[in-house]
C-alpha beads as a LAMMPS data file, in Angstrom:
LAMMPS data file: protein, C-alpha beads

234 atoms
233 bonds

1 atom types
1 bond types

-500.0 500.0 xlo xhi
-500.0 500.0 ylo yhi
-500.0 500.0 zlo zhi

Masses

1 110.0

Atoms # bond

1 1 1 0.000 0.000 0.000
2 1 1 2.770 2.365 0.901
3 1 1 4.513 1.643 -2.391
4 1 1 1.407 2.501 -4.364
5 1 1 0.989 5.793 -2.506
6 1 1 4.600 6.749 -3.171
7 1 1 4.209 6.019 -6.863
8 1 1 1.066 8.144 -7.008
9 1 1 2.820 10.917 -5.176
10 1 1 5.659 10.746 -7.671
11 1 1 3.221 11.034 -10.566
12 1 1 1.541 14.037 -8.942
13 1 1 4.929 15.649 -8.371
14 1 1 5.873 15.200 -12.015
15 1 1 2.550 16.675 -13.117
16 1 1 3.034 19.646 -10.807
17 1 1 6.491 20.251 -12.253
18 1 1 5.114 20.156 -15.808
19 1 1 2.273 22.518 -14.942
20 1 1 4.663 24.856 -13.156
21 1 1 6.975 24.939 -16.160
22 1 1 4.034 25.605 -18.493
23 1 1 2.775 28.347 -16.206
24 1 1 6.177 30.008 -16.173
25 1 1 6.371 29.830 -19.957
26 1 1 2.891 31.326 -20.282
27 1 1 3.811 34.123 -17.881
28 1 1 6.981 34.879 -19.822
29 1 1 4.995 34.937 -23.080
30 1 1 2.353 37.226 -21.563
31 1 1 5.017 39.645 -20.314
32 1 1 6.730 39.595 -23.703
33 1 1 3.445 40.363 -25.489
34 1 1 2.671 43.130 -23.017
35 1 1 6.097 44.664 -23.499
36 1 1 5.739 44.430 -27.274
37 1 1 2.358 46.137 -27.061
38 1 1 3.752 48.943 -24.941
39 1 1 6.697 49.380 -27.279
40 1 1 4.410 49.525 -30.333
41 1 1 2.262 52.344 -28.925
42 1 1 2.874 55.488 -31.047
43 1 1 4.754 58.220 -29.225
44 1 1 3.734 61.829 -29.939
45 1 1 6.586 63.893 -31.347
46 1 1 6.711 67.675 -31.461
47 1 1 7.515 68.610 -35.055
48 1 1 7.042 72.349 -35.079
49 1 1 6.171 75.244 -32.773
50 1 1 6.153 79.019 -33.272
51 1 1 4.905 81.868 -31.090
52 1 1 5.818 84.522 -33.698
53 1 1 7.749 86.392 -31.034
54 1 1 11.050 86.569 -32.902
55 1 1 9.930 87.640 -36.390
56 1 1 12.169 84.861 -37.654
57 1 1 10.842 85.097 -41.187
58 1 1 9.926 81.414 -41.259
59 1 1 6.468 82.151 -42.632
60 1 1 5.747 83.448 -46.109
61 1 1 4.445 87.006 -46.236
62 1 1 2.304 88.374 -49.062
63 1 1 0.915 91.803 -49.909
64 1 1 -1.722 92.780 -52.464
65 1 1 -4.667 95.133 -52.841
66 1 1 -7.030 92.293 -51.916
67 1 1 -5.199 90.481 -49.107
68 1 1 -2.208 90.662 -46.785
69 1 1 -0.340 88.103 -44.667
70 1 1 2.484 89.475 -42.526
71 1 1 4.178 89.472 -39.138
72 1 1 2.540 91.993 -36.814
73 1 1 2.520 92.502 -33.026
74 1 1 4.145 89.086 -32.408
75 1 1 1.455 87.295 -34.420
76 1 1 0.915 86.248 -38.019
77 1 1 -1.674 88.751 -39.193
78 1 1 -3.993 88.344 -42.188
79 1 1 -6.455 90.780 -43.689
80 1 1 -8.695 90.076 -46.693
81 1 1 -10.788 92.947 -48.067
82 1 1 -12.391 91.308 -51.129
83 1 1 -15.417 89.035 -50.570
84 1 1 -14.699 85.358 -51.174
85 1 1 -10.938 85.869 -51.481
86 1 1 -8.508 83.861 -49.339
87 1 1 -4.913 84.364 -48.265
88 1 1 -2.646 81.774 -46.677
89 1 1 0.887 81.305 -45.439
90 1 1 3.110 78.255 -44.988
91 1 1 6.363 78.034 -43.021
92 1 1 9.776 76.945 -44.284
93 1 1 9.113 73.475 -42.909
94 1 1 8.222 70.135 -44.431
95 1 1 7.707 66.727 -42.856
96 1 1 5.588 63.637 -43.491
97 1 1 2.153 64.400 -42.070
98 1 1 -0.065 61.319 -41.900
99 1 1 -1.597 61.138 -38.416
100 1 1 -1.098 64.517 -36.784
101 1 1 -2.394 67.161 -34.410
102 1 1 -2.179 70.879 -35.271
103 1 1 -3.334 73.682 -33.019
104 1 1 -3.238 77.477 -33.194
105 1 1 -4.658 80.416 -31.297
106 1 1 -6.989 82.475 -33.496
107 1 1 -8.272 85.993 -32.886
108 1 1 -10.837 87.672 -35.112
109 1 1 -9.976 91.371 -34.941
110 1 1 -12.619 92.851 -37.230
111 1 1 -14.832 92.163 -40.220
112 1 1 -18.062 90.363 -40.994
113 1 1 -19.143 87.425 -38.834
114 1 1 -18.986 85.047 -41.807
115 1 1 -15.257 85.754 -42.232
116 1 1 -13.177 82.624 -41.687
117 1 1 -9.787 81.604 -40.322
118 1 1 -8.136 78.254 -39.812
119 1 1 -5.532 75.639 -40.619
120 1 1 -4.508 74.096 -43.911
121 1 1 -2.806 70.722 -44.312
122 1 1 -1.806 68.284 -47.033
123 1 1 -0.111 71.252 -48.699
124 1 1 1.666 70.301 -51.936
125 1 1 1.588 73.775 -53.493
126 1 1 -0.675 76.810 -53.646
127 1 1 -3.150 74.937 -55.806
128 1 1 -3.374 71.680 -53.852
129 1 1 -4.226 71.492 -50.151
130 1 1 -7.104 71.038 -47.699
131 1 1 -8.286 73.702 -45.246
132 1 1 -10.322 73.628 -42.035
133 1 1 -11.970 77.007 -41.516
134 1 1 -13.872 78.438 -38.553
135 1 1 -16.123 81.456 -39.058
136 1 1 -16.668 84.046 -36.368
137 1 1 -20.368 83.196 -36.419
138 1 1 -19.516 79.611 -35.380
139 1 1 -19.562 77.484 -38.524
140 1 1 -16.869 75.010 -39.604
141 1 1 -15.991 74.339 -43.233
142 1 1 -13.679 71.791 -44.874
143 1 1 -12.455 73.050 -48.245
144 1 1 -10.135 71.534 -50.830
145 1 1 -8.070 73.714 -53.130
146 1 1 -7.754 72.196 -56.604
147 1 1 -6.140 74.464 -59.132
148 1 1 -7.843 77.842 -58.941
149 1 1 -11.076 76.373 -57.569
150 1 1 -12.400 75.670 -54.092
151 1 1 -14.398 72.525 -53.411
152 1 1 -16.435 72.384 -50.223
153 1 1 -15.898 68.837 -48.990
154 1 1 -18.261 69.250 -46.078
155 1 1 -19.438 71.720 -43.476
156 1 1 -20.941 71.557 -40.044
157 1 1 -24.739 71.461 -40.104
158 1 1 -25.324 73.549 -36.998
159 1 1 -23.523 76.478 -35.427
160 1 1 -21.322 76.408 -32.353
161 1 1 -20.891 79.360 -30.028
162 1 1 -19.829 82.470 -31.963
163 1 1 -16.247 83.641 -31.577
164 1 1 -16.115 87.112 -30.100
165 1 1 -14.106 89.708 -31.933
166 1 1 -10.976 90.664 -30.024
167 1 1 -10.855 87.417 -27.987
168 1 1 -8.463 84.533 -28.648
169 1 1 -9.714 80.983 -29.140
170 1 1 -7.718 77.768 -29.515
171 1 1 -8.476 75.839 -32.716
172 1 1 -7.149 72.304 -33.050
173 1 1 -7.455 69.618 -35.705
174 1 1 -6.565 65.966 -35.277
175 1 1 -6.244 63.640 -38.258
176 1 1 -6.102 59.838 -38.000
177 1 1 -5.985 57.570 -41.039
178 1 1 -8.645 54.845 -41.138
179 1 1 -8.135 52.579 -44.142
180 1 1 -8.609 54.640 -47.289
181 1 1 -10.221 57.471 -45.321
182 1 1 -9.168 59.952 -42.685
183 1 1 -11.017 60.839 -39.501
184 1 1 -10.708 64.566 -38.833
185 1 1 -11.710 65.939 -35.433
186 1 1 -12.050 69.696 -34.916
187 1 1 -11.745 71.155 -31.424
188 1 1 -12.553 74.770 -30.531
189 1 1 -11.756 76.240 -27.101
190 1 1 -10.958 72.775 -25.769
191 1 1 -14.270 71.228 -26.852
192 1 1 -14.596 68.754 -29.767
193 1 1 -17.193 70.390 -31.995
194 1 1 -17.119 68.428 -35.257
195 1 1 -15.920 65.138 -36.705
196 1 1 -15.602 64.427 -40.409
197 1 1 -14.609 61.401 -42.484
198 1 1 -12.700 62.436 -45.591
199 1 1 -10.927 60.624 -48.411
200 1 1 -7.258 60.188 -47.502
201 1 1 -6.012 62.460 -50.269
202 1 1 -3.686 65.411 -50.507
203 1 1 -0.758 63.993 -48.600
204 1 1 1.424 67.054 -49.050
205 1 1 4.352 67.528 -46.720
206 1 1 3.441 70.820 -45.150
207 1 1 0.724 72.798 -43.370
208 1 1 -0.165 76.437 -42.923
209 1 1 -2.635 79.083 -41.781
210 1 1 -5.419 80.636 -43.821
211 1 1 -8.022 83.422 -43.731
212 1 1 -10.969 83.829 -46.091
213 1 1 -13.440 86.684 -46.409
214 1 1 -17.155 86.089 -46.476
215 1 1 -19.565 88.732 -47.711
216 1 1 -17.333 91.559 -46.515
217 1 1 -13.815 91.570 -45.118
218 1 1 -11.932 89.726 -42.378
219 1 1 -9.033 90.758 -40.128
220 1 1 -7.496 87.948 -38.056
221 1 1 -4.340 87.143 -36.060
222 1 1 -2.698 83.758 -35.413
223 1 1 -0.418 82.798 -32.532
224 1 1 1.087 79.779 -30.727
225 1 1 1.225 77.202 -33.513
226 1 1 2.046 73.625 -32.428
227 1 1 2.321 70.586 -34.706
228 1 1 2.585 67.058 -33.275
229 1 1 2.874 63.748 -35.117
230 1 1 3.497 60.138 -34.072
231 1 1 6.652 58.066 -34.129
232 1 1 6.903 55.460 -36.841
233 1 1 5.188 57.350 -39.651
234 1 1 6.899 57.360 -43.044

Bonds

1 1 1 2
2 1 2 3
3 1 3 4
4 1 4 5
5 1 5 6
6 1 6 7
7 1 7 8
8 1 8 9
9 1 9 10
10 1 10 11
11 1 11 12
12 1 12 13
13 1 13 14
14 1 14 15
15 1 15 16
16 1 16 17
17 1 17 18
18 1 18 19
19 1 19 20
20 1 20 21
21 1 21 22
22 1 22 23
23 1 23 24
24 1 24 25
25 1 25 26
26 1 26 27
27 1 27 28
28 1 28 29
29 1 29 30
30 1 30 31
31 1 31 32
32 1 32 33
33 1 33 34
34 1 34 35
35 1 35 36
36 1 36 37
37 1 37 38
38 1 38 39
39 1 39 40
40 1 40 41
41 1 41 42
42 1 42 43
43 1 43 44
44 1 44 45
45 1 45 46
46 1 46 47
47 1 47 48
48 1 48 49
49 1 49 50
50 1 50 51
51 1 51 52
52 1 52 53
53 1 53 54
54 1 54 55
55 1 55 56
56 1 56 57
57 1 57 58
58 1 58 59
59 1 59 60
60 1 60 61
61 1 61 62
62 1 62 63
63 1 63 64
64 1 64 65
65 1 65 66
66 1 66 67
67 1 67 68
68 1 68 69
69 1 69 70
70 1 70 71
71 1 71 72
72 1 72 73
73 1 73 74
74 1 74 75
75 1 75 76
76 1 76 77
77 1 77 78
78 1 78 79
79 1 79 80
80 1 80 81
81 1 81 82
82 1 82 83
83 1 83 84
84 1 84 85
85 1 85 86
86 1 86 87
87 1 87 88
88 1 88 89
89 1 89 90
90 1 90 91
91 1 91 92
92 1 92 93
93 1 93 94
94 1 94 95
95 1 95 96
96 1 96 97
97 1 97 98
98 1 98 99
99 1 99 100
100 1 100 101
101 1 101 102
102 1 102 103
103 1 103 104
104 1 104 105
105 1 105 106
106 1 106 107
107 1 107 108
108 1 108 109
109 1 109 110
110 1 110 111
111 1 111 112
112 1 112 113
113 1 113 114
114 1 114 115
115 1 115 116
116 1 116 117
117 1 117 118
118 1 118 119
119 1 119 120
120 1 120 121
121 1 121 122
122 1 122 123
123 1 123 124
124 1 124 125
125 1 125 126
126 1 126 127
127 1 127 128
128 1 128 129
129 1 129 130
130 1 130 131
131 1 131 132
132 1 132 133
133 1 133 134
134 1 134 135
135 1 135 136
136 1 136 137
137 1 137 138
138 1 138 139
139 1 139 140
140 1 140 141
141 1 141 142
142 1 142 143
143 1 143 144
144 1 144 145
145 1 145 146
146 1 146 147
147 1 147 148
148 1 148 149
149 1 149 150
150 1 150 151
151 1 151 152
152 1 152 153
153 1 153 154
154 1 154 155
155 1 155 156
156 1 156 157
157 1 157 158
158 1 158 159
159 1 159 160
160 1 160 161
161 1 161 162
162 1 162 163
163 1 163 164
164 1 164 165
165 1 165 166
166 1 166 167
167 1 167 168
168 1 168 169
169 1 169 170
170 1 170 171
171 1 171 172
172 1 172 173
173 1 173 174
174 1 174 175
175 1 175 176
176 1 176 177
177 1 177 178
178 1 178 179
179 1 179 180
180 1 180 181
181 1 181 182
182 1 182 183
183 1 183 184
184 1 184 185
185 1 185 186
186 1 186 187
187 1 187 188
188 1 188 189
189 1 189 190
190 1 190 191
191 1 191 192
192 1 192 193
193 1 193 194
194 1 194 195
195 1 195 196
196 1 196 197
197 1 197 198
198 1 198 199
199 1 199 200
200 1 200 201
201 1 201 202
202 1 202 203
203 1 203 204
204 1 204 205
205 1 205 206
206 1 206 207
207 1 207 208
208 1 208 209
209 1 209 210
210 1 210 211
211 1 211 212
212 1 212 213
213 1 213 214
214 1 214 215
215 1 215 216
216 1 216 217
217 1 217 218
218 1 218 219
219 1 219 220
220 1 220 221
221 1 221 222
222 1 222 223
223 1 223 224
224 1 224 225
225 1 225 226
226 1 226 227
227 1 227 228
228 1 228 229
229 1 229 230
230 1 230 231
231 1 231 232
232 1 232 233
233 1 233 234
C-alpha cells in the first residue's frame, strides 16, 4: 500500500512540475506580449512650434490690394478685403504628415461674422491642399483647393458658439488615417465640436494658416502654432 501511494505521489509531483513549467512559460509569453504592445504604442513627437515672437521670417508674407499676410505685433496677421478671397501662409518646414495634431490660437480682430480663419494641411503647393476654416459666427468648413477652384468637402450642419471679436480661441485639428479614409476631429476652445470622415487624399508635406473673407472683409491674427505627429510614420 505504501509503495502505491509513493508512486502516485511521484506522478503528482511530475505533473506539478510540468504545470509549473508551463505556467512560467505562459507568464513569460504574456510579459513579452505586453512589453511588445507597450513598445508599439505610437509616441507623440513635437515637429514644429512658433509663437511669432522673434519675427524669424519662417512664414511666407504676401501683400496685395485684396489680401495681406504678414508678421505683426508678435502674431501672423492676415487681412482680406475682397469678398470670397482667401490668403494663406506656410512656413519653411516640411515633414511627413499622416496622423497629426495641429493647433493654433486664433483671434478675429474685425470684419463680418462670416469671415473665416483656420488651418490648412496636405499642402503640396498653392493649388493643392485642404483647409479647415472656422467662421466668427460659429460654422466650420472643410475646403479643398484644386487648381484655382475651391471645393467644399463638407461643413458643419449647426452652429457652435460664436467667436467674439478681439478674444483669442484655440483651434485644433486631429487627423487619423482609417483605411482609405481619414477621420478629422475639430476642437474649438478645448471642446470637440465636429468630426468628419474624408478621403485620404492630398498627402502634401506641409501645413499652414489661412483666412478667407465672407460677404465683406476679415481681419485675423494667429499665434502659438504647435504641430505634433506620431513616431513610426513614413
